[in-house]
C-alpha positions in Angstrom: 0.1 -0.1 0.0 1.6 3.6 -1.3 1.2 6.1 1.7 -0.6 9.5 0.4 0.4 12.9 1.6 -0.8 16.0 1.2 -1.3 19.4 3.1 -3.4 22.5 2.1 -2.3 25.8 3.3 -5.2 28.2 4.9 -4.3 31.4 3.2 -7.6 32.0 2.2 -11.1 30.1 1.4 -11.4 27.3 -0.4 -12.3 27.4 -3.9 -13.9 25.0 -6.5 -10.6 24.9 -7.7 -9.1 23.3 -4.4 -12.2 20.9 -4.2 -12.0 19.8 -7.8 -8.2 19.4 -8.1 -7.2 18.5 -4.6 -10.0 17.6 -2.0 -12.0 15.4 -4.5 -8.9 13.1 -5.5 -8.0 13.2 -1.8 -11.1 11.8 -1.1 -10.7 8.7 -3.2 -7.2 8.0 -1.7 -7.6 7.8 2.0 -6.2 4.6 2.9 -2.7 5.0 4.6 -3.5 8.8 3.9 -2.2 11.6 5.8 -3.7 15.1 5.1 -2.8 18.2 7.1 -3.3 22.0 7.3 -0.2 23.5 6.6 -0.8 26.2 9.2 3.0 27.0 9.2 3.4 28.0 5.7 0.7 30.6 6.0 2.7 32.7 8.3 5.5 33.2 5.6 3.6 36.6 4.3 2.0 39.7 6.1 -1.0 38.1 7.6 -3.8 38.6 10.0 -3.5 36.0 13.0 -7.3 36.0 13.5 -7.6 35.4 9.8 -5.3 32.4 9.8 -7.0 30.6 12.7 -10.4 31.5 11.1 -9.5 30.1 7.6 -7.9 26.8 9.2 -10.9 26.2 11.6 -13.0 26.7 7.8 -10.9 24.5 6.0 -10.5 21.6 8.7 -14.6 21.5 8.7 -14.5 21.4 4.9 -12.0 18.5 5.1 -14.5 16.7 6.8 -17.6 18.2 5.0 -16.1 16.4 1.5 -15.9 13.2 3.1 -12.3 13.0 4.5 -13.4 10.6 7.3 -11.2 7.5 6.7 -7.7 9.5 6.3 -5.5 10.7 9.2 -6.3 14.5 9.6 -4.0 16.9 11.4 -3.2 20.6 11.5 0.8 21.4 10.8 1.4 23.3 14.0 0.2 20.6 16.0 3.1 18.0 15.1 6.1 19.6 16.5 8.5 17.3 14.4 7.5 19.4 11.3 9.6 22.6 12.3 12.3 20.5 14.4 13.0 18.8 11.0 13.0 21.8 8.8 15.7 23.4 10.8 18.0 20.0 10.4 17.3 20.3 6.9 17.9 23.9 6.5 21.7 22.8 7.7 21.9 21.0 4.4 19.9 23.2 1.8 22.1 25.7 0.4 21.3 29.5 -0.2 21.6 28.7 -4.0 19.0 26.3 -4.0 16.4 28.1 -2.1 17.1 31.4 -3.9 16.0 29.2 -7.0 12.6 28.7 -5.8 10.0 30.2 -8.1 7.6 31.0 -5.6 10.1 32.7 -3.2 11.1 34.9 -6.4 7.2 35.4 -7.3 5.9 36.6 -4.3 9.3 38.5 -3.5 8.9 40.6 -6.8 8.5 44.2 -6.4 8.8 44.1 -2.7 11.7 45.8 -0.8 12.2 43.0 1.5 10.4 39.7 2.6 10.4 37.7 5.3 13.2 34.6 6.0 10.3 32.1 6.5 9.6 32.8 2.7 13.1 32.2 1.6 13.5 28.7 3.6 10.0 27.4 4.0 10.8 25.1 1.1 12.9 23.3 3.9 9.7 23.1 6.0 8.0 21.6 3.1 10.5 19.1 2.7 10.3 18.2 6.0 6.6 18.1 5.7 7.3 15.3 3.1 10.3 13.5 4.5 8.9 12.6 7.8 6.1 10.4 6.7 8.4 8.4 4.8 5.9 8.3 1.4 7.4 6.2 -1.4 5.5 8.9 -4.0 4.3 12.6 -3.7 1.7 13.0 -6.2 1.9 17.1 -7.4 0.8 19.9 -9.7 3.3 21.3 -11.9 3.4 24.6 -9.7 4.8 22.0 -6.8 7.1 20.0 -8.6 10.1 22.3 -8.0 9.8 21.7 -3.9 9.2 18.1 -4.0 12.4 17.9 -5.9 14.5 19.9 -3.4 13.2 17.4 -0.8 14.5 14.2 -2.6 17.9 16.5 -3.2 18.1 17.5 0.7 16.9 13.6 1.6 19.6 12.1 -0.7 22.5 14.4 0.7 21.6 14.1 4.0 21.5 10.4 3.6 24.7 10.3 2.0 26.5 12.9 4.4 24.8 11.4 7.8 23.8 8.0 7.1 20.6 6.6 5.8 17.8 8.3 7.6 15.0 9.6 4.6 13.3 7.7 1.8 13.7 9.6 -1.2 10.0 9.7 -2.8 9.5 9.8 -6.3 7.8 12.9 -7.8 4.5 11.7 -9.2 2.6 14.3 -11.7 -0.9 14.5 -10.4 -2.9 12.9 -13.3 -6.2 11.8 -12.0 -8.4 13.5 -14.4 -9.3 16.5 -12.2 -10.1 19.7 -13.6 -7.3 22.2 -13.5 -9.6 25.1 -12.9 -9.2 28.7 -14.0 -10.0 32.0 -13.0 -13.4 32.7 -14.5 -12.5 36.7 -15.2 -8.6 36.0 -15.7 -8.3 32.2 -17.2 -4.8 32.3 -17.9 -4.3 31.8 -14.0 -5.6 29.3 -11.6 -8.5 29.9 -9.3 -6.5 30.6 -6.2 -7.8 30.8 -2.7 -4.7 33.2 -2.0 -5.6 35.6 -4.6 -9.3 36.3 -4.1 -11.1 37.7 -7.2 -14.7 38.4 -8.4 -13.5 35.0 -11.0 -12.8 33.1 -7.9 -15.4 30.5 -6.8 -15.6 29.4 -3.0 -16.9 26.3 -1.8 -19.2 28.2 0.8 -20.8 30.6 -1.8 -24.3 30.6 -1.9 -26.3 29.7 -5.3 -27.0 33.6 -6.1 -23.2 34.3 -5.8 -22.1 31.4 -8.1 -24.6 32.5 -10.5 -23.3 36.2 -10.7 -20.0 35.1 -10.7 -20.3 32.5 -13.8 -22.5 35.4 -15.5 -19.7 37.6 -15.6 -17.0 35.0 -16.7 -15.2 36.0 -19.8 -15.9 34.3 -22.8 -15.3 35.9 -26.4 -17.0 37.9 -29.5 -17.3 34.4 -31.6 -21.1 34.0 -32.1 -21.0 30.9 -34.8 -23.0 27.5 -34.5 -19.7 26.0 -32.9 -18.8 29.1 -30.5 -19.2 26.5 -27.5 -16.0 24.6 -28.0 -13.0 23.9 -25.9 -10.0 25.3 -28.0 -6.4 26.7 -26.8 -7.5 30.3 -28.6 -11.0 30.6 -26.6 -9.5 29.9 -22.9 -12.2 31.3 -21.1 -14.9 29.2 -23.4 -12.6 26.2 -22.8 -12.6 26.7 -18.9 -16.1 27.0 -18.5 -16.6 23.9 -20.4 -14.1 22.2 -18.4 -15.7 23.0 -15.1 -19.2 22.0 -16.5 -17.9 18.2 -17.4 -15.8 18.0 -13.9 -18.9 19.1 -12.0 -20.9 16.3 -14.2 -22.6 18.3 -16.5 -22.6 18.0 -20.4 -22.2 20.9 -23.1 -24.1 18.2 -25.6 -26.6 21.0 -27.7 -25.3 24.0 -26.2 -24.9 27.1 -29.0 -24.7 30.1 -26.9 -22.4 31.7 -24.3 -25.6 32.2 -22.2 -26.7 28.6 -22.4 -23.5 27.5 -21.6 -23.1 29.7 -18.6 -26.8 28.4 -17.5 -25.2 24.7 -17.0 -22.1 25.8 -15.8 -23.9 27.5 -13.0 -26.5 24.5 -12.4 -23.8 21.7 -12.2 -21.7 24.0 -9.8 -24.3 24.6 -7.4 -25.6 20.8 -7.7 -22.0 20.0 -6.9 -21.6 22.7 -3.8 -24.8 22.0 -2.2 -24.3 18.2 -0.2 -20.6 19.9 0.8 -22.3 23.0 2.0 -25.1 21.2 3.6 -22.5 18.9 5.6 -20.4 22.0 6.2 -23.3 23.6 8.0 -24.0 20.5 10.3 -20.2 20.1 11.3 -19.9 23.7 12.0 -22.1 23.3 14.3 -20.2 21.1 16.4 -16.6 22.7 16.6 -15.7 20.4 19.1 -16.0 17.4 17.3 -14.0 18.6 14.4 -11.5 19.6 16.7 -11.2 16.2 18.2 -10.8 14.5 14.8 -8.0 16.8 14.1 -6.2 16.5 17.7 -6.7 12.6 16.7 -4.9 12.9 13.9 -2.2 15.0 15.3 -1.6 12.3 18.0 -1.3 9.9 15.5 1.2 12.2 13.6 3.4 12.5 16.4 3.7 9.0 16.9 4.8 8.2 13.0 7.0 10.9 13.0 9.2 10.9 16.1 11.5 7.9 15.5 12.0 9.7 12.0 12.9 13.0 13.8 14.7 11.2 16.4 16.8 9.3 13.6 18.0 12.5 12.1 18.6 14.2 15.3 21.3 11.2 16.0 22.6 11.2 12.5 23.2 14.8 12.4 25.1 14.9 15.7 22.5 15.6 18.3 
């Protein structure tokens, strides 16, 4: 059985893209699976503490609402080994490696200074992975560089100090889930941390979904084959991808108005059971907290021997 590991950062409200691209595939892989809230990663940029807690609470509830009831669920900050191993990995990483990380360059572009944690957080992400000794890590293209760094650090540590870490394989996610793009800016992903009017959140009510979809960009094509997937029609292609991912069909659709109406209905139907279950769970926050604390306790047991082995190997 292959161990599965995935963490999501509570940096905003989860989106339709989060559900179709991450949570839904996670719900299909729950045997020997560890799914966490990477709340430490949320501290690498300017943030409001109350917002981070609120986003984490909402995300924890949504993890359960989408059916993650067999996996081990946890908050990263409740498993001290993550931060402890991150420092040991910083001791084998180089500034050149961290300086090449794309996300550090992007988030630091155009600002006078950035937090040191933004520079070093790839070492924390490597610790997130290596602590659980997964054989493979499924990632999207935007995270592949970080897993490759985790492999490099594991190999270097093992070479310098002894065979402590399993070196995971990088597996490009290919479960058929949709790559959902922003409805107003179809050249970029629908992002929870870059909230725009083109982002559909998991808890958006039907009228909000309808308004956002109605404003989605299309193009000026009015021909009989206007509703088609085509690289030259990114907005339309995105709407079609969302429609199919939400169980709808484009058969017989010939106008953008009809397409948007179909997308709205499909999205609302997809989100309805999640929102209903979320409302039930939100009324019992103690239950949600207990599930995550039980998960964190298991994580502490699983990660303790890995951390101890790394500490002993490096000389502590």
